[in-house]
C-alpha positions as CSV (number, residue, x, y, z in Angstrom):
1,X,129.2,-139.6,-18.2
2,X,129.7,-143.1,-19.4
3,X,131.6,-143.8,-22.5
4,X,131.3,-147.4,-23.8
5,X,134.0,-148.2,-26.3
6,X,133.8,-151.2,-28.6
7,X,136.6,-150.1,-30.9
8,X,138.7,-153.2,-31.2
9,X,141.8,-153.3,-33.3
10,X,141.5,-156.7,-35.1
11,X,145.2,-156.9,-35.8
12,X,146.4,-156.0,-32.3
13,X,143.4,-157.0,-30.3
14,X,143.5,-153.9,-28.1
15,X,141.2,-151.0,-27.6
16,X,142.0,-147.6,-29.1
17,X,142.0,-145.9,-25.7
18,X,145.4,-145.7,-24.2
19,X,146.5,-145.8,-20.6
20,X,147.4,-142.1,-20.6
21,X,143.9,-141.1,-21.4
22,X,142.4,-143.4,-18.8
23,X,144.8,-142.0,-16.1
24,X,144.0,-138.4,-17.2
25,X,140.3,-138.8,-16.7
26,X,140.7,-140.7,-13.4
27,X,138.5,-143.4,-14.9
28,X,137.3,-146.6,-13.5
29,X,137.4,-149.4,-16.0
30,X,135.0,-152.4,-15.9
31,X,134.4,-155.1,-18.3
32,X,131.0,-156.2,-19.5
33,X,130.8,-159.9,-18.8
34,X,128.3,-160.5,-21.6
35,X,130.4,-158.9,-24.3
36,X,133.9,-157.6,-25.2
37,X,132.9,-154.0,-24.4
38,X,135.1,-152.0,-22.2
39,X,133.1,-149.5,-20.1
40,X,134.9,-146.3,-19.1
41,X,133.2,-144.2,-16.5
42,X,134.6,-140.6,-16.6
43,X,134.4,-138.9,-13.3
44,X,135.4,-135.4,-14.5
45,X,131.8,-134.0,-14.5
46,X,131.0,-132.1,-11.3
47,X,127.4,-132.6,-10.0
48,X,126.4,-130.0,-7.4
49,X,123.1,-131.7,-6.4
50,X,121.0,-134.7,-7.0
51,X,119.1,-132.9,-9.8
52,X,122.3,-132.8,-11.9
53,X,123.1,-135.6,-14.3
54,X,124.2,-138.8,-12.6
55,X,127.3,-140.3,-14.2
56,X,126.0,-143.8,-14.5
57,X,122.5,-142.9,-15.8
58,X,121.5,-141.9,-19.3
59,X,119.0,-142.2,-22.0
60,X,117.8,-145.4,-23.6
61,X,118.3,-146.0,-27.4
62,X,114.7,-144.8,-28.1
63,X,115.1,-141.8,-25.7
64,X,118.3,-140.7,-27.4
65,X,116.6,-141.1,-30.8
66,X,113.7,-138.9,-29.7
67,X,116.2,-136.3,-28.4
68,X,117.8,-136.3,-31.9
69,X,114.5,-136.1,-33.6
70,X,113.7,-133.1,-31.4
71,X,117.0,-131.5,-32.4
72,X,116.6,-132.3,-36.1
73,X,113.0,-131.1,-36.5
74,X,112.5,-127.4,-36.5
75,X,111.5,-124.5,-38.8
76,X,113.0,-126.3,-41.8
77,X,109.9,-128.5,-42.1
78,X,107.7,-125.5,-42.8
79,X,109.8,-124.6,-45.9
80,X,110.1,-128.1,-47.3
81,X,107.1,-127.8,-49.7
82,X,108.8,-124.7,-51.1
83,X,112.0,-126.8,-51.5
84,X,110.1,-129.3,-53.6
85,X,108.9,-126.4,-55.8
86,X,112.5,-124.9,-56.2
87,X,114.2,-128.2,-56.9
88,X,111.4,-129.8,-58.9
89,X,109.3,-132.5,-57.3
90,X,111.2,-135.6,-58.4
91,X,114.7,-134.0,-57.8
92,X,113.4,-132.7,-54.5
93,X,112.5,-136.2,-53.4
94,X,115.8,-137.6,-54.6
95,X,117.8,-134.9,-52.8
96,X,115.8,-135.5,-49.6
97,X,116.7,-139.2,-49.6
98,X,120.3,-138.4,-50.4
99,X,120.7,-135.7,-47.7
100,X,118.9,-137.9,-45.1
101,X,121.4,-140.8,-45.8
102,X,124.4,-138.4,-45.7
103,X,123.2,-136.8,-42.5
104,X,122.8,-140.2,-40.8
105,X,126.3,-141.2,-42.0
106,X,127.8,-137.9,-40.9
107,X,126.2,-138.2,-37.5
108,X,127.7,-141.6,-37.0
109,X,131.2,-140.8,-38.4
110,X,131.4,-137.6,-36.3
111,X,131.0,-139.7,-33.1
112,X,133.5,-142.3,-34.3
113,X,136.0,-139.5,-34.9
114,X,135.3,-138.2,-31.3
115,X,135.9,-141.7,-29.9
116,X,139.1,-142.2,-31.9
117,X,140.5,-138.8,-30.7
118,X,139.0,-139.0,-27.2
119,X,137.2,-135.7,-27.8
120,X,133.5,-135.4,-26.8
121,X,132.5,-132.0,-28.2
122,X,132.2,-130.7,-31.7
123,X,134.6,-127.8,-30.9
124,X,137.2,-130.1,-29.3
125,X,137.0,-132.4,-32.3
126,X,137.5,-129.4,-34.7
127,X,140.5,-128.4,-32.7
128,X,142.0,-131.8,-33.1
129,X,141.4,-131.7,-36.9
130,X,142.0,-128.1,-37.9
131,X,143.9,-126.5,-35.0
132,X,143.1,-123.9,-32.4
133,X,142.3,-121.0,-34.7
134,X,139.8,-123.0,-36.7
135,X,138.2,-124.4,-33.5
136,X,137.6,-120.8,-32.2
137,X,135.9,-119.9,-35.5
138,X,133.8,-123.1,-35.4
139,X,132.8,-122.5,-31.8
140,X,131.6,-119.0,-32.7
141,X,129.6,-120.3,-35.7
142,X,128.0,-122.9,-33.4
143,X,127.0,-120.1,-31.0
144,X,125.7,-117.9,-33.8
145,X,123.9,-120.7,-35.6
146,X,122.2,-122.1,-32.5
147,X,121.3,-118.7,-31.0
148,X,119.9,-117.6,-34.4
149,X,117.9,-120.8,-34.7
150,X,116.4,-120.3,-31.3
151,X,115.5,-116.8,-32.3
152,X,113.8,-118.1,-35.4
153,X,111.8,-120.5,-33.3
154,X,110.6,-117.6,-31.2
155,X,109.6,-115.7,-34.3
156,X,107.6,-118.7,-35.5
157,X,106.0,-118.9,-32.1
158,X,105.0,-115.3,-32.3
159,X,103.5,-115.9,-35.8
160,X,101.3,-118.8,-34.7
161,X,100.2,-118.6,-31.0
162,X,98.8,-115.0,-30.5
163,X,95.9,-115.5,-33.0
164,X,95.0,-118.7,-31.4
165,X,95.2,-117.4,-27.8
166,X,92.9,-114.4,-28.8
167,X,90.3,-116.9,-30.0
168,X,90.4,-118.8,-26.7
169,X,90.8,-115.7,-24.5
170,X,89.1,-112.9,-26.4
171,X,88.8,-110.7,-23.3
172,X,92.5,-110.7,-22.5
173,X,94.2,-108.2,-24.7
174,X,97.6,-109.2,-23.4
175,X,97.5,-112.4,-25.6
176,X,97.0,-110.3,-28.8
177,X,100.6,-108.9,-28.5
178,X,103.1,-111.3,-30.0
179,X,105.9,-109.8,-27.9
180,X,104.0,-110.6,-24.7
181,X,103.2,-114.1,-25.8
182,X,106.9,-114.8,-26.7
183,X,108.1,-113.4,-23.4
184,X,105.5,-115.4,-21.4
185,X,106.3,-118.7,-23.1
186,X,110.0,-118.0,-23.0
187,X,110.2,-117.2,-19.3
188,X,107.6,-119.8,-18.0
189,X,108.3,-122.7,-20.3
190,X,111.7,-122.7,-22.2
191,X,113.9,-121.1,-19.5
192,X,113.2,-123.8,-16.9
193,X,113.9,-126.5,-19.5
194,X,117.1,-124.8,-20.6
195,X,118.6,-124.8,-17.1
196,X,119.2,-128.6,-17.2
197,X,122.9,-129.6,-17.7
198,X,122.1,-132.8,-19.5
199,X,120.1,-133.6,-22.6
200,X,119.1,-136.8,-20.9
201,X,116.5,-134.9,-19.0
202,X,114.9,-133.7,-22.2
203,X,113.7,-137.2,-23.1
204,X,110.2,-136.9,-21.7
205,X,109.8,-133.5,-23.3
206,X,111.1,-135.0,-26.6
207,X,108.5,-137.7,-26.4
208,X,105.8,-134.9,-26.1
209,X,107.5,-133.0,-28.9
210,X,107.5,-135.9,-31.3
211,X,103.8,-136.5,-30.4
212,X,103.1,-132.9,-31.3
213,X,104.9,-133.4,-34.6
214,X,102.7,-136.4,-35.4
215,X,99.6,-134.5,-34.4
216,X,100.7,-131.6,-36.7
217,X,101.3,-134.1,-39.5
218,X,97.9,-135.7,-38.9
219,X,96.2,-132.3,-38.9
220,X,97.7,-131.4,-42.2
221,X,96.8,-134.8,-43.7
222,X,93.2,-134.4,-42.6
223,X,92.8,-130.9,-44.0
224,X,94.7,-131.4,-47.3
225,X,91.9,-133.2,-49.0
226,X,89.8,-130.0,-48.7
227,X,92.4,-128.0,-50.7
228,X,94.0,-130.5,-53.0
229,X,93.0,-129.9,-56.7
230,X,91.8,-132.7,-58.9
231,X,94.4,-135.3,-59.7
232,X,94.7,-134.3,-63.3
233,X,95.4,-130.7,-62.3
234,X,98.4,-131.6,-60.0
235,X,101.6,-130.6,-61.7
236,X,104.8,-132.4,-60.5
237,X,107.3,-129.9,-61.6
238,X,110.6,-130.6,-63.3
239,X,112.9,-127.6,-63.3
240,X,116.3,-127.0,-64.8
241,X,119.5,-126.6,-62.8
242,X,119.5,-123.1,-61.5
243,X,120.3,-120.9,-58.4
244,X,116.8,-121.7,-57.1
245,X,117.5,-125.4,-57.0
246,X,120.5,-124.7,-54.7
247,X,118.2,-122.7,-52.4
248,X,115.9,-125.7,-52.3
249,X,118.9,-127.9,-51.3
250,X,119.7,-125.5,-48.5
251,X,116.2,-125.7,-47.1
252,X,116.3,-129.6,-47.3
253,X,119.7,-129.6,-45.6
254,X,118.4,-127.3,-42.8
255,X,115.5,-129.7,-42.2
256,X,117.9,-132.5,-41.3
257,X,120.8,-130.7,-39.6
258,X,121.7,-131.1,-35.9
259,X,125.5,-131.5,-35.7
260,X,125.7,-129.1,-32.7
261,X,123.6,-131.5,-30.6
262,X,125.4,-134.8,-31.5
263,X,127.9,-135.0,-28.6
264,X,125.3,-133.8,-26.1
265,X,123.0,-136.6,-27.0
266,X,125.7,-139.2,-27.3
267,X,127.4,-138.5,-24.0
268,X,124.0,-139.0,-22.2
269,X,123.2,-142.2,-24.0
270,X,123.3,-145.3,-21.8
271,X,124.6,-147.7,-24.4
272,X,127.5,-145.9,-26.2
273,X,128.6,-148.8,-28.4
274,X,129.1,-147.4,-31.9
275,X,126.7,-149.9,-33.3
276,X,124.0,-148.7,-30.9
277,X,124.8,-145.1,-31.8
278,X,124.3,-146.0,-35.5
279,X,120.9,-147.4,-34.5
280,X,120.1,-144.2,-32.6
281,X,121.0,-142.1,-35.7
282,X,119.0,-144.4,-38.1
283,X,115.9,-144.3,-36.0
284,X,116.1,-140.5,-35.6
285,X,116.7,-139.9,-39.3
286,X,114.0,-142.4,-40.2
287,X,111.4,-140.6,-38.1
288,X,112.5,-137.2,-39.3
289,X,112.5,-138.3,-42.9
290,X,109.0,-139.8,-42.8
291,X,107.5,-136.7,-41.1
292,X,109.3,-134.3,-43.4
293,X,108.5,-136.0,-46.7
294,X,104.8,-136.7,-45.9
295,X,104.3,-133.1,-44.8
296,X,106.2,-131.7,-47.8
297,X,104.5,-133.8,-50.5
298,X,101.0,-133.3,-49.2
299,X,101.4,-129.6,-48.9
300,X,103.1,-129.3,-52.2
301,X,100.3,-131.1,-54.0
302,X,97.8,-128.7,-52.5
303,X,99.5,-125.5,-53.6
304,X,102.2,-126.3,-56.2
305,X,103.8,-123.2,-57.6
306,X,101.9,-121.0,-55.2
307,X,103.5,-122.5,-52.1
308,X,104.9,-119.9,-49.6
309,X,108.0,-120.1,-47.5
310,X,105.8,-120.7,-44.4
311,X,103.3,-123.3,-45.8
312,X,100.8,-122.6,-43.0
313,X,100.3,-119.2,-44.5
314,X,98.8,-120.9,-47.6
315,X,95.8,-122.2,-45.6
316,X,92.9,-119.9,-44.7
317,X,93.3,-118.2,-41.3
318,X,89.8,-119.4,-40.1
319,X,90.4,-123.1,-40.8
320,X,89.9,-124.8,-37.4
321,X,92.1,-127.8,-38.3
322,X,95.0,-125.6,-39.3
323,X,94.5,-123.6,-36.1
324,X,95.2,-126.8,-34.2
325,X,98.2,-127.5,-36.4
326,X,99.6,-124.0,-35.6
327,X,99.0,-124.7,-31.9
328,X,100.9,-128.0,-32.1
329,X,103.7,-126.2,-34.0
330,X,104.0,-123.5,-31.4
331,X,104.2,-125.9,-28.5
332,X,106.7,-127.9,-30.5
333,X,108.9,-124.9,-30.8
334,X,108.7,-124.2,-27.1
335,X,110.0,-127.7,-26.4
336,X,112.7,-127.5,-29.1
337,X,114.4,-124.3,-28.0
338,X,116.1,-125.9,-25.0
339,X,118.0,-128.3,-27.3
340,X,119.3,-125.2,-29.1
341,X,120.3,-123.6,-25.8
342,X,122.5,-126.6,-24.7
343,X,125.2,-126.3,-27.4
344,X,124.8,-122.5,-27.4
345,X,125.6,-122.4,-23.7
346,X,128.6,-124.6,-24.2
347,X,130.0,-122.4,-27.0
348,X,129.7,-119.3,-24.7
349,X,131.5,-121.2,-21.9
350,X,134.3,-122.0,-24.2
351,X,134.6,-118.4,-25.3
352,X,135.1,-117.4,-21.7
353,X,137.5,-120.2,-20.9
354,X,135.0,-122.1,-18.7
355,X,135.5,-125.9,-18.5
356,X,132.3,-127.2,-20.0
357,X,132.8,-130.6,-18.3
358,X,133.2,-129.1,-14.8
359,X,131.4,-125.8,-14.5
360,X,130.3,-124.6,-11.1
361,X,126.6,-124.1,-10.4
362,X,127.1,-120.3,-10.5
363,X,128.9,-120.5,-13.9
364,X,126.2,-122.8,-15.3
365,X,123.2,-120.7,-14.3
366,X,124.9,-117.4,-15.1
367,X,125.8,-118.4,-18.6
368,X,122.5,-120.1,-19.3
369,X,120.3,-117.2,-18.1
370,X,122.6,-114.7,-19.9
371,X,122.4,-116.5,-23.2
372,X,118.7,-117.1,-22.8
373,X,117.9,-113.5,-22.2
374,X,119.8,-112.4,-25.3
375,X,118.0,-114.9,-27.4
376,X,114.6,-114.0,-25.9
377,X,115.3,-110.3,-26.5
378,X,115.9,-110.7,-30.2
379,X,113.2,-113.3,-30.6
380,X,110.6,-110.9,-29.1
381,X,111.7,-107.8,-31.0
382,X,112.5,-109.1,-34.5
383,X,109.6,-109.9,-36.8
384,X,111.0,-111.2,-40.1
385,X,111.8,-114.9,-40.1
386,X,113.2,-114.8,-43.7
387,X,115.8,-112.1,-42.7
388,X,116.9,-114.1,-39.7
389,X,117.6,-117.1,-42.0
390,X,119.4,-114.9,-44.5
391,X,121.7,-113.6,-41.8
392,X,122.4,-117.0,-40.3
393,X,123.0,-118.7,-43.6
394,X,125.0,-115.9,-45.2
395,X,127.2,-115.4,-42.1
396,X,127.9,-119.1,-41.6
397,X,128.7,-119.7,-45.3
398,X,131.0,-116.6,-45.5
399,X,133.0,-117.5,-42.4
400,X,133.3,-121.1,-43.4
401,X,134.6,-120.1,-46.8
402,X,137.1,-117.8,-45.2
403,X,138.2,-120.6,-42.9
404,X,138.8,-122.9,-45.8
405,X,140.7,-120.2,-47.7
406,X,142.9,-119.5,-44.7
407,X,143.6,-123.2,-44.3
408,X,144.7,-123.4,-48.0
409,X,147.0,-120.4,-47.5
410,X,148.5,-122.0,-44.4
411,X,149.0,-125.3,-46.3
């Protein structure tokens, strides 16, 4: 992994990295002749074969941005029209802009904190900031959240693809069973992608994933004119502050969150200058915001107060354009699940005391396959997407509240 550090102390004219850290990582230091950047190549990642991540290679700025877009976008976009209804149209737009900005700022500042403390995982950073007890809780929350999110993707996959496959292959009853479809796509598509050690290898799939997002957005835009009411009948709601507004805020926040993937994307980015990372974050948030808002506004104007949690359920089942949108969404989920598996796998490794920077091939594949099979089992057996979100959100909120309370008692 290559960590490029351009943190310069203007008063002391020295980098923030000290000699002890450099010695600890057995690093080789080289200076960029065209700038004042100090490049530190960390040799503590073990590569068992040529297919593993090469230390000196990484993703380009655009490639890392697309990886982030792939990590950001998920089931949250499906509920955004409902969020506009719950928050009120104008407040919903305002909250979306604010949350997008805060998310970009948080993504940037999290990496800055990691560079300043020489920690390159979210759990390690939490341990630096709140101690070992807090880091264990955070690590479990990361595992629970990412595994639960992957399960929700499989549920959405099961809601969209079986009906489409039956239309294409009416004589194959196997495709009519949602469980069979989830198992087939999971084992044949997402498992091979999840076995990669580095998110840098997801770039080409992230490109396809973003193209699917654009295709999905285009499909909705094409079909919306057939369902949108006359302009004078469109009601842009204004609602009072209530519990429902906070539910809408939660949906909006979900549609932009990807904190568990930040270090995985950053450490596989070729140019790791903080200024370049800010550019990566800005591009990713810009793309995600544009897709989210256009999709949410157009769908909200179609159905208004009658919008459902899964906006695709508002459209007629036999609409050919929406069928293609569902197909694009299903394939998008297939390509997004591996990015959930990456931090989930690291969280499990930390639980079992495995060094995430230097796992053996046996440890890597054993943990990956084990976590994947658990996620696939729940994804193929559960049927209620709403209940999965309730469990994930309720558990994470409760545990975080207890953590803050304990910290206050300790203080």
